[in-house]
matplotlib code that plots the C-alpha trace (Angstrom):
import matplotlib.pyplot as plt

x = [42.7, 41.1, 37.7, 39.2, 40.5, 37.1, 35.2, 37.8, 37.5, 33.7, 34.1, 36.5, 34.0, 31.2, 33.6, 34.5, 30.8, 29.6, 32.2, 29.9, 27.1, 28.4, 28.9, 25.2, 23.9, 20.3, 18.9, 18.3, 16.5, 14.2, 13.4, 12.4, 10.4, 8.6, 7.8, 6.4, 4.4, 2.9, 2.0, 0.4, -1.8, -2.8, -3.7, -5.8, -7.8, -8.4, -9.5, -11.9, -13.4, -13.8, -15.4, -17.9, -18.9, -19.3, -21.4, -23.6, -24.1, -24.6, -24.9, -22.0, -18.3, -16.9]
y = [26.6, 29.8, 30.4, 30.5, 26.9, 25.8, 27.2, 25.8, 22.4, 22.6, 23.6, 20.7, 18.3, 19.4, 19.3, 15.7, 14.8, 16.2, 14.2, 11.1, 12.8, 12.1, 8.5, 8.1, 9.8, 10.7, 7.6, 9.5, 12.4, 10.0, 8.1, 11.3, 12.5, 9.1, 9.2, 12.7, 12.1, 8.9, 10.6, 13.5, 11.1, 9.1, 12.3, 13.6, 10.4, 10.3, 14.0, 13.3, 10.4, 12.6, 15.4, 12.9, 11.7, 15.2, 16.2, 13.2, 13.8, 17.6, 18.7, 21.2, 21.4, 23.2]
z = [41.3, 40.3, 38.7, 35.2, 35.6, 36.9, 33.9, 31.4, 33.0, 32.6, 29.0, 28.4, 30.0, 27.6, 24.6, 25.3, 26.1, 22.7, 20.7, 21.1, 19.2, 15.6, 16.6, 17.7, 14.5, 13.9, 15.6, 18.9, 17.0, 15.1, 18.3, 20.1, 17.1, 16.9, 20.7, 20.5, 17.4, 18.9, 22.1, 20.2, 18.1, 21.2, 23.0, 20.1, 19.8, 23.5, 23.5, 20.6, 22.6, 25.7, 23.6, 22.1, 25.6, 26.9, 23.9, 24.4, 28.1, 28.2, 24.6, 24.9, 25.6, 28.6]

ax = plt.figure().add_subplot(projection="3d")
ax.plot(x, y, z, "-o")
ax.set_aspect("equal")
plt.show()
């Protein structure tokens, strides 16, 4: 087995692995988008709460 056979077998592995993507469809994409958007919203609300507490305690943001 030479290096060419190795790289072609890696390529064949990826080609076969990506054949499942059309079967899955956009469900994975929408799931990831929803998770990221939810996390961003939670983070922004938490940051606003922390900023309000800091402004109340010290009168300025660091």
